[in-house]
MIDREN-616664 format. One line per field, with one value per residue: y, x negated, z negated of N, C-alpha, C, O in turn; residue number from 1. Coordinates in steps of 0.02 Angstrom, whole numbers, plus 50000, padded with zeros to 5 digits. Each point is the difference from the previous one (the first is absolute). Layout:
N
n.y: (Y | ...)
n.x: (X | ...)
n.z: (Z | ...)
ca.y: (Y | ...)
ca.x: (X | ...)
ca.z: (Z | ...)
c.y: (Y | ...)
c.x: (X | ...)
c.z: (Z | ...)
o.y: (Y | ...)
o.x: (X | ...)
o.z: (Z | ...)
pos: (NUM | ...)
END
This chain:
211
n.y: (49118 | 50114 | 49911 | 50081 | 49986 | 49908 | 49881 | 49945 | 49919 | 49911 | 49910 | 49949 | 49953 | 49940 | 49893 | 49930 | 49948 | 49897 | 49917 | 49949 | 49914 | 49888 | 49980 | 49919 | 49928 | 50067 | 50066 | 49908 | 50053 | 50060 | 50012 | 50098 | 49981 | 49975 | 50108 | 49950 | 49955 | 49960 | 49960 | 49927 | 49956 | 50012 | 50011 | 50097 | 49967 | 50044 | 50075 | 50005 | 50053 | 49929 | 49936 | 50024 | 50058 | 50105 | 50046 | 49963 | 50077 | 49963 | 50042 | 49968 | 50085 | 50039 | 50003 | 50059 | 49977 | 50115 | 50055 | 49922 | 50075 | 50021 | 50083 | 50038 | 49945 | 50021 | 50106 | 49932 | 49957 | 50071 | 50065 | 49913 | 50044 | 49888 | 49963 | 49958 | 50050 | 49939 | 50079 | 49934 | 50044 | 49925 | 50018 | 50006 | 49980 | 49891 | 50077 | 50012 | 49947 | 50086 | 50080 | 49929 | 49983 | 50067 | 50021 | 49917 | 50032 | 50082 | 49935 | 50025 | 50033 | 49877 | 50097 | 49990 | 50065 | 49923 | 50045 | 50013 | 49922 | 49938 | 49955 | 49897 | 49955 | 49928 | 49993 | 50057 | 49981 | 49897 | 49953 | 50074 | 50014 | 49918 | 50021 | 50064 | 49916 | 49993 | 50049 | 49904 | 50027 | 49888 | 49926 | 50001 | 49964 | 49955 | 49923 | 50086 | 49978 | 50092 | 49894 | 49939 | 49930 | 50024 | 49986 | 49982 | 50048 | 50078 | 50008 | 50100 | 50087 | 49928 | 50082 | 50007 | 50019 | 50032 | 49994 | 50019 | 50037 | 49992 | 50080 | 49935 | 49967 | 50076 | 50017 | 49940 | 49975 | 49920 | 50033 | 49937 | 49999 | 49960 | 50000 | 49958 | 50008 | 50026 | 49967 | 49937 | 50012 | 50031 | 49894 | 49993 | 50066 | 49976 | 49898 | 50015 | 50026 | 49920 | 49930 | 50024 | 49968 | 49915 | 50065 | 50068 | 50044 | 50047 | 50038 | 50097 | 49965 | 50049 | 49964 | 50092 | 50041 | 50023 | 49901)
n.x: (41173 | 50048 | 50083 | 49936 | 50109 | 49999 | 50055 | 49916 | 49936 | 50076 | 50017 | 49890 | 50028 | 50070 | 49994 | 49937 | 49973 | 50062 | 49929 | 49936 | 50046 | 49977 | 49920 | 50038 | 50069 | 50065 | 49924 | 50038 | 50003 | 49992 | 49899 | 50061 | 50104 | 49947 | 50011 | 50108 | 50004 | 49916 | 50064 | 49893 | 50084 | 49884 | 50086 | 49968 | 50111 | 49966 | 50037 | 49931 | 49957 | 50052 | 49988 | 49903 | 49959 | 50037 | 49896 | 50100 | 50042 | 50103 | 50070 | 49921 | 50109 | 49916 | 50094 | 49911 | 50099 | 50002 | 50078 | 50071 | 50089 | 50048 | 50019 | 49939 | 49996 | 50076 | 49975 | 49959 | 50033 | 50036 | 49932 | 49989 | 50105 | 49999 | 50018 | 49934 | 50095 | 49938 | 50091 | 49936 | 50107 | 49965 | 49882 | 50113 | 49931 | 49934 | 49954 | 49940 | 50030 | 50046 | 49930 | 50010 | 50059 | 50016 | 49919 | 50040 | 50085 | 49975 | 49955 | 50100 | 50006 | 49993 | 50062 | 49966 | 50079 | 49929 | 50101 | 49917 | 50074 | 49954 | 49960 | 50101 | 49972 | 49927 | 49944 | 50040 | 50102 | 49942 | 50096 | 50017 | 49947 | 50012 | 50081 | 49969 | 49962 | 50125 | 49974 | 49967 | 50124 | 49922 | 50085 | 49924 | 50062 | 49921 | 50064 | 50014 | 49951 | 50027 | 50009 | 50053 | 49919 | 50053 | 49879 | 50088 | 49930 | 50042 | 50083 | 49952 | 50103 | 49944 | 50087 | 49916 | 50097 | 49908 | 49908 | 50047 | 50103 | 49946 | 50081 | 50084 | 50052 | 50046 | 50085 | 50081 | 50062 | 50032 | 49938 | 50086 | 49922 | 50075 | 49888 | 50103 | 49894 | 50091 | 49933 | 49903 | 49895 | 49908 | 49955 | 49908 | 49906 | 49920 | 49958 | 49916 | 49904 | 49966 | 49939 | 49888 | 49931 | 50016 | 49931 | 50078 | 50010 | 49926 | 50084 | 49925 | 49964 | 49937 | 49975 | 50047 | 49898 | 49942 | 50012)
n.z: (44128 | 49939 | 50018 | 50028 | 49981 | 50071 | 49981 | 49972 | 50073 | 50058 | 49924 | 50005 | 50093 | 50050 | 49943 | 50064 | 50085 | 49997 | 49946 | 50098 | 50042 | 49935 | 50052 | 50096 | 49957 | 50081 | 49917 | 49956 | 50104 | 49875 | 49995 | 50002 | 50036 | 50091 | 49949 | 50057 | 49892 | 50061 | 50075 | 49969 | 49967 | 50040 | 50104 | 49936 | 50024 | 50080 | 49926 | 49914 | 50088 | 50083 | 49903 | 49996 | 49917 | 50072 | 49963 | 49936 | 50040 | 49964 | 50057 | 49938 | 50001 | 49932 | 49935 | 49969 | 49914 | 50006 | 50048 | 50034 | 50007 | 49904 | 49937 | 49924 | 49926 | 49889 | 49941 | 49926 | 49905 | 49934 | 49925 | 49921 | 49935 | 50042 | 49898 | 49925 | 49986 | 49954 | 49994 | 49943 | 50005 | 49913 | 49934 | 50052 | 49912 | 50013 | 49945 | 49909 | 49888 | 49940 | 49922 | 49913 | 49918 | 49923 | 49910 | 49924 | 49925 | 49922 | 49893 | 49952 | 49892 | 50030 | 49964 | 49907 | 49966 | 49933 | 50022 | 49926 | 49968 | 49920 | 50097 | 49997 | 49898 | 50028 | 49889 | 50074 | 49992 | 49999 | 49927 | 49937 | 49922 | 49923 | 49920 | 49914 | 49929 | 49966 | 49879 | 50073 | 49977 | 49963 | 49999 | 49924 | 50081 | 50082 | 49985 | 49912 | 49928 | 50063 | 49955 | 50046 | 49975 | 50088 | 50006 | 50064 | 49983 | 50056 | 49946 | 49972 | 49995 | 49947 | 50023 | 49909 | 49975 | 49944 | 50099 | 49893 | 50058 | 49921 | 49962 | 49975 | 50087 | 50058 | 49944 | 49993 | 50089 | 49899 | 50084 | 50046 | 50052 | 50038 | 50009 | 50005 | 50019 | 50001 | 50099 | 49976 | 49941 | 50064 | 50048 | 49921 | 50009 | 50030 | 50021 | 49950 | 50076 | 50016 | 49923 | 49975 | 50083 | 49947 | 49951 | 49927 | 50112 | 49954 | 50035 | 50043 | 49909 | 50084 | 49902 | 49953 | 50029 | 49903 | 50043)
ca.y: (50071 | 50001 | 50034 | 50021 | 49981 | 50055 | 50035 | 50030 | 50061 | 50061 | 50028 | 50054 | 50072 | 50030 | 50021 | 50074 | 50046 | 50023 | 50028 | 50051 | 50055 | 50030 | 50036 | 50062 | 50026 | 50058 | 50024 | 50032 | 50046 | 50013 | 50076 | 50023 | 49996 | 50059 | 50016 | 49981 | 49953 | 49957 | 49925 | 49965 | 49929 | 50018 | 50051 | 50043 | 50003 | 50051 | 49994 | 49924 | 49949 | 49935 | 49982 | 49947 | 49929 | 49971 | 50009 | 50061 | 50036 | 50078 | 50074 | 50024 | 50054 | 49998 | 50077 | 49993 | 50059 | 50042 | 50035 | 49949 | 49981 | 49961 | 50035 | 50003 | 49930 | 49998 | 50050 | 49974 | 49947 | 50032 | 50038 | 49959 | 49952 | 50020 | 49955 | 50014 | 50029 | 49971 | 50015 | 49982 | 50033 | 50012 | 50050 | 50044 | 50097 | 50019 | 50038 | 49990 | 49942 | 49995 | 50025 | 49972 | 49955 | 50061 | 50006 | 49932 | 49991 | 50051 | 49978 | 49946 | 49940 | 49994 | 50023 | 49968 | 49989 | 49963 | 50015 | 50001 | 50039 | 50055 | 50060 | 50056 | 50052 | 49988 | 50050 | 50011 | 49953 | 50028 | 49971 | 50038 | 50031 | 49938 | 49982 | 50073 | 49985 | 49953 | 49944 | 49972 | 49969 | 49970 | 49993 | 49946 | 50012 | 49939 | 49992 | 49984 | 50063 | 50012 | 50028 | 50007 | 50068 | 49976 | 50000 | 49976 | 50025 | 49960 | 49923 | 49976 | 50026 | 50010 | 50043 | 49965 | 49991 | 50047 | 50082 | 50049 | 50042 | 50057 | 50032 | 49978 | 49953 | 50029 | 50048 | 49995 | 49920 | 49958 | 49976 | 49972 | 49986 | 49946 | 50015 | 49942 | 49958 | 49908 | 49996 | 49950 | 50017 | 50034 | 49974 | 49970 | 50069 | 50032 | 49965 | 50021 | 50075 | 49995 | 49997 | 50072 | 50053 | 49973 | 50041 | 50032 | 50058 | 50033 | 50083 | 50007 | 50063 | 49984 | 50069 | 50036 | 49987 | 49922 | 49961)
ca.x: (50029 | 50059 | 50008 | 50075 | 50028 | 50027 | 50063 | 49983 | 49972 | 50047 | 50021 | 49953 | 49973 | 50051 | 50005 | 49942 | 50036 | 50059 | 49969 | 49950 | 50044 | 50027 | 49961 | 49962 | 50069 | 50001 | 50061 | 50072 | 50015 | 50052 | 50021 | 50044 | 49964 | 49996 | 50059 | 49958 | 49978 | 49992 | 49976 | 50015 | 49953 | 49939 | 49971 | 50048 | 50008 | 50019 | 50059 | 50006 | 50001 | 49982 | 49925 | 49980 | 50019 | 50064 | 50028 | 50045 | 49963 | 50022 | 49958 | 50057 | 49970 | 50046 | 49985 | 50023 | 50014 | 50003 | 49979 | 49957 | 49988 | 50073 | 50043 | 49958 | 49998 | 50041 | 50008 | 49933 | 50031 | 50051 | 49984 | 49967 | 50046 | 50020 | 50051 | 50066 | 49993 | 50062 | 49984 | 50038 | 49963 | 50038 | 50005 | 49967 | 49991 | 49934 | 50004 | 49946 | 50005 | 50040 | 49980 | 49935 | 50043 | 50034 | 49973 | 50006 | 50057 | 49986 | 49958 | 50032 | 49995 | 50049 | 50004 | 50074 | 49993 | 50053 | 50002 | 50060 | 50064 | 49997 | 49983 | 50022 | 50026 | 49925 | 49984 | 49933 | 50002 | 49969 | 50049 | 50036 | 49931 | 49970 | 50051 | 50014 | 49958 | 50019 | 50000 | 50053 | 49998 | 50056 | 50008 | 50017 | 50069 | 50023 | 50000 | 49928 | 49957 | 49935 | 49918 | 49928 | 49948 | 49965 | 50017 | 49950 | 49959 | 49978 | 50008 | 49937 | 49965 | 50065 | 50007 | 50030 | 49973 | 50048 | 50019 | 50066 | 49987 | 50000 | 49918 | 49990 | 49961 | 49928 | 49969 | 50018 | 50020 | 49942 | 50019 | 49960 | 50011 | 49963 | 50000 | 49973 | 49994 | 50018 | 50054 | 50052 | 50015 | 50059 | 50049 | 50058 | 50046 | 50048 | 50040 | 50034 | 50020 | 50047 | 50050 | 50031 | 50018 | 50062 | 50050 | 50015 | 49966 | 50046 | 49998 | 49962 | 50022 | 49960 | 50000 | 49913 | 49962 | 49963 | 49940)
ca.z: (50028 | 50033 | 50078 | 50024 | 50045 | 50049 | 49970 | 49937 | 50054 | 50012 | 49954 | 49986 | 50047 | 49988 | 49941 | 49986 | 50042 | 49951 | 49957 | 50011 | 50029 | 49951 | 49950 | 50033 | 50012 | 49943 | 49959 | 50006 | 49946 | 49967 | 50024 | 50032 | 50044 | 50004 | 50056 | 50062 | 49994 | 50042 | 49962 | 50042 | 50012 | 49974 | 50026 | 50052 | 50065 | 50032 | 49968 | 49965 | 50055 | 49985 | 50010 | 50036 | 49980 | 49987 | 49936 | 50008 | 49964 | 50023 | 49969 | 49937 | 49975 | 49955 | 49989 | 49926 | 49979 | 50046 | 50041 | 50000 | 50073 | 50031 | 50062 | 50060 | 50025 | 50041 | 50056 | 50050 | 50027 | 50040 | 50062 | 50034 | 50032 | 50068 | 50011 | 49958 | 49927 | 49959 | 49940 | 49943 | 49944 | 49964 | 50029 | 50055 | 49994 | 50043 | 50069 | 50049 | 50045 | 50060 | 50060 | 50034 | 50022 | 50040 | 50068 | 50033 | 50053 | 50073 | 50073 | 50019 | 49954 | 49986 | 49946 | 49964 | 49939 | 49959 | 49933 | 49957 | 50000 | 49954 | 50029 | 50026 | 49943 | 49960 | 50000 | 50020 | 50041 | 50084 | 50058 | 50050 | 50034 | 50059 | 50047 | 50058 | 50042 | 50041 | 49999 | 49960 | 49942 | 49967 | 49937 | 49977 | 49946 | 49950 | 49924 | 49986 | 50025 | 50056 | 49972 | 50053 | 50042 | 50065 | 50075 | 50035 | 50043 | 50085 | 50013 | 49971 | 49933 | 49935 | 49932 | 49956 | 49924 | 49941 | 50016 | 50049 | 50031 | 49959 | 49969 | 49948 | 50023 | 50032 | 49938 | 49940 | 49989 | 50009 | 50048 | 50052 | 50059 | 50056 | 50085 | 50048 | 50070 | 50010 | 50040 | 49986 | 49935 | 50016 | 50016 | 49946 | 49968 | 50060 | 49984 | 49933 | 50015 | 50060 | 49965 | 49967 | 50038 | 50044 | 49986 | 50029 | 49969 | 49946 | 49990 | 49932 | 49982 | 49940 | 49973 | 50000 | 49960 | 50003 | 49962)
c.y: (49981 | 50014 | 50037 | 49982 | 50055 | 50072 | 50038 | 50070 | 50059 | 50023 | 50040 | 50045 | 50027 | 50047 | 50070 | 50042 | 50057 | 50047 | 50070 | 50054 | 50039 | 50050 | 50071 | 50053 | 50065 | 49990 | 50027 | 50080 | 50012 | 50084 | 49996 | 50007 | 50089 | 50008 | 49995 | 49957 | 49952 | 49940 | 49966 | 49925 | 49939 | 50054 | 50041 | 50014 | 50041 | 49985 | 49929 | 49953 | 49939 | 50007 | 49936 | 49922 | 49991 | 50041 | 50083 | 50065 | 50080 | 50054 | 50042 | 50047 | 50005 | 50092 | 50006 | 50085 | 50009 | 50037 | 49956 | 49996 | 49960 | 50024 | 50011 | 49929 | 49992 | 50020 | 49994 | 49949 | 50018 | 50031 | 49954 | 49952 | 50007 | 49969 | 50003 | 49989 | 49959 | 50015 | 49964 | 50031 | 50034 | 50088 | 50072 | 50076 | 50040 | 50055 | 49991 | 49929 | 49988 | 50049 | 49952 | 49943 | 50049 | 50004 | 49948 | 49999 | 50050 | 49975 | 49934 | 49939 | 49983 | 49995 | 49951 | 49997 | 49991 | 50023 | 49978 | 50033 | 50069 | 50049 | 50048 | 50069 | 50022 | 50087 | 50019 | 49925 | 50035 | 49968 | 50051 | 50024 | 49967 | 49995 | 50053 | 50007 | 49942 | 49916 | 49961 | 49981 | 49989 | 49998 | 49928 | 49996 | 49932 | 50007 | 49997 | 50055 | 49962 | 50015 | 49989 | 50069 | 49975 | 50036 | 49974 | 50028 | 49965 | 49920 | 49957 | 50010 | 50017 | 50042 | 49962 | 50013 | 50033 | 50061 | 50016 | 50046 | 50062 | 50035 | 49994 | 49927 | 50024 | 50046 | 49983 | 49913 | 49968 | 49949 | 49970 | 49985 | 49939 | 50012 | 49943 | 49988 | 49941 | 50014 | 49934 | 50042 | 50063 | 49992 | 49983 | 50048 | 50026 | 49958 | 50018 | 50066 | 49976 | 49979 | 50045 | 50048 | 49985 | 50039 | 50061 | 50073 | 50034 | 50078 | 49991 | 50059 | 49998 | 50084 | 50015 | 49957 | 49921 | 49982 | 49986)
c.x: (50050 | 49985 | 50076 | 50011 | 50021 | 50055 | 49986 | 49951 | 50040 | 50036 | 49974 | 49986 | 50067 | 50008 | 49935 | 50036 | 50041 | 49981 | 49979 | 50063 | 50056 | 49962 | 49974 | 50063 | 49992 | 50035 | 50071 | 50011 | 50066 | 50019 | 50024 | 49965 | 50003 | 50065 | 49975 | 49947 | 50019 | 50004 | 50038 | 49971 | 50015 | 49956 | 50054 | 49983 | 50050 | 50078 | 50017 | 49989 | 49968 | 49917 | 49992 | 50018 | 50063 | 50036 | 50006 | 49961 | 50019 | 49965 | 50039 | 49967 | 50037 | 50001 | 50062 | 50025 | 50005 | 49929 | 49911 | 49993 | 50051 | 50035 | 49940 | 49986 | 50061 | 50006 | 49945 | 50040 | 50044 | 49983 | 49952 | 50036 | 50001 | 50058 | 50066 | 49980 | 50069 | 49996 | 50059 | 49987 | 50061 | 50022 | 49938 | 50003 | 49959 | 50031 | 49940 | 49997 | 50069 | 49989 | 49945 | 50056 | 50040 | 49934 | 49972 | 50041 | 49990 | 49953 | 50014 | 49968 | 50068 | 50014 | 50056 | 49992 | 50074 | 50000 | 50041 | 50063 | 49988 | 49955 | 50032 | 50028 | 49936 | 49985 | 49940 | 49989 | 50003 | 50020 | 50018 | 49954 | 49980 | 50055 | 49999 | 49932 | 49975 | 49973 | 50064 | 49986 | 50063 | 49997 | 50021 | 50061 | 50019 | 49980 | 49928 | 49950 | 49953 | 49932 | 49959 | 49964 | 49959 | 50010 | 49962 | 49971 | 49989 | 49998 | 49935 | 49967 | 50054 | 49957 | 50055 | 49983 | 50055 | 50036 | 50053 | 49962 | 50022 | 49947 | 49991 | 49947 | 49926 | 49982 | 50010 | 49986 | 49922 | 50033 | 49957 | 50009 | 49936 | 50017 | 49976 | 50004 | 50009 | 50080 | 50052 | 50059 | 50061 | 50060 | 50055 | 50026 | 50046 | 50063 | 50056 | 50025 | 50069 | 50061 | 50045 | 50027 | 50054 | 50080 | 50009 | 49971 | 50056 | 49982 | 49986 | 50016 | 49941 | 49982 | 49913 | 49978 | 49990 | 49968 | 49958)
c.z: (50016 | 50069 | 50027 | 50066 | 50060 | 49968 | 49932 | 50010 | 50012 | 49960 | 49954 | 50034 | 49991 | 49940 | 49976 | 50049 | 49974 | 49947 | 50012 | 50033 | 49949 | 49944 | 50047 | 50003 | 49969 | 49964 | 50011 | 49983 | 50016 | 50048 | 50029 | 50090 | 50027 | 50054 | 50055 | 50029 | 50049 | 49964 | 50087 | 50003 | 50043 | 50008 | 50046 | 50063 | 50022 | 50010 | 50001 | 50046 | 49963 | 49999 | 50056 | 49965 | 49968 | 49944 | 50016 | 49961 | 49990 | 49958 | 49944 | 49977 | 49929 | 49988 | 49934 | 50009 | 49918 | 50039 | 50025 | 50091 | 50021 | 50059 | 50052 | 50036 | 50047 | 50069 | 50049 | 50053 | 50041 | 50056 | 50062 | 50055 | 50060 | 50031 | 49950 | 49924 | 49959 | 49928 | 49951 | 49938 | 49950 | 49990 | 50031 | 49998 | 50014 | 50059 | 50047 | 50043 | 50054 | 50047 | 50053 | 50055 | 50065 | 50063 | 50040 | 50049 | 50045 | 50059 | 50028 | 49975 | 49976 | 49932 | 49966 | 49932 | 49969 | 49913 | 49956 | 50002 | 49957 | 50027 | 50055 | 49976 | 49967 | 50005 | 50038 | 50070 | 50072 | 50058 | 50027 | 50029 | 50045 | 50064 | 50038 | 50040 | 50055 | 49997 | 49965 | 49925 | 49984 | 49923 | 49977 | 49953 | 49953 | 49919 | 49987 | 50026 | 50064 | 49959 | 50043 | 50010 | 50034 | 50062 | 50052 | 50068 | 50065 | 49973 | 49961 | 49947 | 49941 | 49954 | 49948 | 49922 | 49955 | 50007 | 50041 | 50041 | 49969 | 49988 | 49935 | 49999 | 50010 | 49957 | 49945 | 49968 | 50029 | 50057 | 50034 | 50068 | 50037 | 50059 | 50028 | 50066 | 50016 | 50030 | 49976 | 49931 | 50042 | 50037 | 49951 | 49969 | 50074 | 50001 | 49942 | 50010 | 50059 | 49965 | 49964 | 50047 | 50035 | 49965 | 50043 | 49973 | 49955 | 49988 | 49934 | 49951 | 49941 | 49974 | 50003 | 49947 | 50005 | 49926 | 50018)
o.y: (49949 | 50042 | 49973 | 49999 | 50060 | 50061 | 50046 | 50056 | 50058 | 50059 | 50043 | 50050 | 50050 | 50061 | 50050 | 50046 | 50060 | 50058 | 50049 | 50061 | 50055 | 50026 | 50054 | 50057 | 50002 | 49967 | 50055 | 50010 | 49984 | 50016 | 49945 | 50011 | 50041 | 49957 | 50017 | 50003 | 49994 | 49995 | 50016 | 49996 | 49970 | 50019 | 49973 | 50021 | 49993 | 49956 | 49971 | 49945 | 50006 | 50033 | 49967 | 49950 | 49956 | 49997 | 50041 | 49977 | 50045 | 49995 | 50030 | 49995 | 49983 | 50032 | 49975 | 50040 | 49950 | 49984 | 50024 | 49964 | 49972 | 49969 | 49984 | 50009 | 49989 | 49967 | 50030 | 50003 | 49971 | 49987 | 50023 | 49967 | 50059 | 50005 | 50021 | 49973 | 50021 | 49971 | 50021 | 49994 | 50044 | 50025 | 50017 | 50036 | 50061 | 49980 | 49990 | 49994 | 49957 | 49992 | 50017 | 49992 | 49980 | 49993 | 50013 | 49985 | 49985 | 50015 | 49964 | 49958 | 50044 | 49947 | 49986 | 49963 | 50027 | 49987 | 49983 | 50058 | 50055 | 50049 | 50054 | 50045 | 50052 | 50035 | 49976 | 49989 | 50052 | 50003 | 49983 | 50003 | 50021 | 49989 | 49994 | 50040 | 49984 | 49956 | 50024 | 49982 | 50031 | 50034 | 49971 | 50017 | 49996 | 50043 | 49963 | 50030 | 49945 | 50054 | 50033 | 50055 | 49974 | 50020 | 49997 | 49977 | 49945 | 49967 | 49938 | 49974 | 50041 | 49982 | 49983 | 49994 | 49998 | 50027 | 49998 | 50006 | 50030 | 49983 | 50031 | 49993 | 49971 | 50015 | 50027 | 49986 | 50019 | 49963 | 50014 | 49993 | 50007 | 50005 | 49994 | 49990 | 49961 | 50017 | 50004 | 50008 | 50005 | 50040 | 49996 | 49994 | 50021 | 50033 | 49998 | 50019 | 50045 | 50022 | 50006 | 50037 | 50039 | 49980 | 50000 | 50009 | 49986 | 50008 | 49962 | 50046 | 49978 | 50046 | 49964 | 49964 | 49962 | 50040 | 49971)
o.x: (50011 | 49960 | 50055 | 49953 | 50008 | 49997 | 50039 | 50009 | 49988 | 50015 | 50037 | 49978 | 49994 | 50005 | 50010 | 50031 | 49990 | 50023 | 50017 | 49998 | 50028 | 50032 | 49978 | 49989 | 49967 | 50051 | 50009 | 50003 | 50032 | 50057 | 49993 | 49940 | 50028 | 50018 | 49942 | 49977 | 50060 | 49969 | 50047 | 49941 | 50054 | 49951 | 50033 | 49945 | 50047 | 50014 | 50038 | 50018 | 49964 | 49973 | 50049 | 50024 | 50013 | 50061 | 49964 | 49959 | 49960 | 49954 | 50052 | 49940 | 50059 | 49954 | 50057 | 49971 | 50001 | 49941 | 49944 | 49957 | 49999 | 50004 | 50009 | 49997 | 49998 | 50013 | 49998 | 49997 | 50002 | 50021 | 49989 | 49974 | 50000 | 50014 | 50055 | 49948 | 50057 | 49956 | 50057 | 49946 | 50037 | 50052 | 49942 | 50031 | 50005 | 50034 | 50006 | 49987 | 50002 | 50023 | 49978 | 49985 | 50003 | 50012 | 49969 | 49983 | 50007 | 49998 | 49961 | 49983 | 50035 | 49977 | 50043 | 49953 | 50054 | 49954 | 50058 | 49994 | 50018 | 49997 | 49979 | 50022 | 50011 | 50018 | 49950 | 49944 | 50023 | 49972 | 50001 | 50008 | 49985 | 49982 | 50015 | 49991 | 49948 | 50000 | 50037 | 49946 | 50053 | 49959 | 50046 | 49993 | 50038 | 49960 | 49962 | 50014 | 49972 | 49970 | 49948 | 50024 | 49952 | 50054 | 49939 | 50040 | 49974 | 49953 | 49999 | 49948 | 50046 | 49948 | 50056 | 49941 | 50060 | 50046 | 50002 | 49939 | 50041 | 49942 | 49951 | 49957 | 49951 | 49941 | 49955 | 49967 | 49963 | 50045 | 49940 | 50061 | 49940 | 50057 | 49940 | 50056 | 49953 | 50051 | 50061 | 50061 | 50059 | 50046 | 50060 | 50058 | 50058 | 50051 | 50061 | 50052 | 50041 | 50055 | 50061 | 50046 | 50016 | 50057 | 49970 | 49985 | 50059 | 49944 | 50022 | 50028 | 50007 | 50007 | 49954 | 50037 | 50022 | 49985 | 49959)
o.z: (50031 | 50021 | 49995 | 50039 | 49989 | 49997 | 49988 | 49975 | 49983 | 50012 | 49974 | 49970 | 49965 | 50000 | 49965 | 49975 | 49992 | 50001 | 49967 | 49990 | 50007 | 49954 | 49980 | 50023 | 49948 | 50010 | 50025 | 49939 | 50050 | 50016 | 50028 | 50010 | 49964 | 50040 | 50009 | 50057 | 49993 | 49947 | 50035 | 50019 | 50001 | 49967 | 50045 | 50018 | 49961 | 50041 | 50040 | 49978 | 49950 | 50045 | 50019 | 50028 | 49959 | 49994 | 50029 | 49961 | 50013 | 49959 | 50011 | 49986 | 50002 | 50027 | 49995 | 50037 | 49965 | 49989 | 49991 | 50027 | 50055 | 50053 | 50059 | 50061 | 50061 | 50050 | 50054 | 50062 | 50054 | 50056 | 50056 | 50045 | 50017 | 50060 | 50019 | 49981 | 50013 | 49968 | 50011 | 49971 | 50019 | 50022 | 49989 | 50038 | 50003 | 50048 | 50060 | 50060 | 50044 | 50057 | 50055 | 50059 | 50059 | 50060 | 50052 | 50057 | 50060 | 50060 | 50032 | 50042 | 49976 | 49979 | 50042 | 49985 | 50015 | 49962 | 50014 | 50018 | 50022 | 49964 | 50023 | 50035 | 49969 | 50047 | 49974 | 50024 | 50023 | 50055 | 50059 | 50060 | 50056 | 50059 | 50060 | 50046 | 50029 | 50042 | 49957 | 49978 | 50006 | 49969 | 50030 | 49941 | 49951 | 49982 | 50032 | 50052 | 49993 | 50005 | 49993 | 50015 | 49971 | 50022 | 49992 | 50040 | 49998 | 50021 | 49999 | 49977 | 50006 | 49973 | 50018 | 49984 | 50009 | 49969 | 50062 | 49993 | 50034 | 50011 | 49979 | 49957 | 49975 | 50009 | 49968 | 49950 | 50045 | 49980 | 49996 | 50001 | 49988 | 50022 | 50011 | 50023 | 50006 | 49971 | 50001 | 50004 | 49985 | 49997 | 50013 | 49979 | 49999 | 49989 | 50009 | 49973 | 50006 | 50019 | 49997 | 49981 | 50045 | 50014 | 50054 | 49941 | 50009 | 49975 | 49958 | 50030 | 49943 | 50041 | 50022 | 49966 | 50044 | 49956 | 49965)
pos: (1 | 2 | 3 | 4 | 5 | 6 | 7 | 8 | 9 | 10 | 11 | 12 | 13 | 14 | 15 | 16 | 17 | 18 | 19 | 20 | 21 | 22 | 23 | 24 | 25 | 26 | 27 | 28 | 29 | 30 | 31 | 32 | 33 | 34 | 35 | 36 | 37 | 38 | 39 | 40 | 41 | 42 | 43 | 44 | 45 | 46 | 47 | 48 | 49 | 50 | 51 | 52 | 53 | 54 | 55 | 56 | 57 | 58 | 59 | 60 | 61 | 62 | 63 | 64 | 65 | 66 | 67 | 68 | 69 | 70 | 71 | 72 | 73 | 74 | 75 | 76 | 77 | 78 | 79 | 80 | 81 | 82 | 83 | 84 | 85 | 86 | 87 | 88 | 89 | 90 | 91 | 92 | 93 | 94 | 95 | 96 | 97 | 98 | 99 | 100 | 101 | 102 | 103 | 104 | 105 | 106 | 107 | 108 | 109 | 110 | 111 | 112 | 113 | 114 | 115 | 116 | 117 | 118 | 119 | 120 | 121 | 122 | 123 | 124 | 125 | 126 | 127 | 128 | 129 | 130 | 131 | 132 | 133 | 134 | 135 | 136 | 137 | 138 | 139 | 140 | 141 | 142 | 143 | 144 | 145 | 146 | 147 | 148 | 149 | 150 | 151 | 152 | 153 | 154 | 155 | 156 | 157 | 158 | 159 | 160 | 161 | 162 | 163 | 164 | 165 | 166 | 167 | 168 | 169 | 170 | 171 | 172 | 173 | 174 | 175 | 176 | 177 | 178 | 179 | 180 | 181 | 182 | 183 | 184 | 185 | 186 | 187 | 188 | 189 | 190 | 191 | 192 | 193 | 194 | 195 | 196 | 197 | 198 | 199 | 200 | 201 | 202 | 203 | 204 | 205 | 206 | 207 | 208 | 209 | 210 | 211)
END
């Protein structure tokens, strides 16, 4: 009769355990994730804090437009800000988001905005509205577009995605935002913002209306 050595038994046990685990795995679904779904691996923890075993688990929410809660999610993050909001945006024509930043500025939150230079005269641009509310607005005048679409809130939350802060992005376009609560990721975005925010404030001449 054939006899298994200790190493053979170990290999066979490992193979059977792997096979059982593979069979037990749920089938992968290609169905779209629901708006606002939360993902964290392996377990969610408050503010993306480190787990006991050292694995870092950020909290991530996703939102889709049109009319899928993108604007509301952004406003919610701004309204919860207690220290700072840094915004780098290609196009900013959404007055409701501008109002949210103005409210944050009024309650003592440090708000800073950097926009593409085209926003100086953009139809419906919110730069002057923000400046009038006391929010410092700067424009990136280097060659090429400032095509960023992100915000950093309180040094621990990042909002980014395809969604410009415009009415069209909220009500007409197919867009997305991802909200990530991860202080290390926020540090990376904040460093990029600091580099963009090294220019000088420019007087704006925005026109009424917007896209």
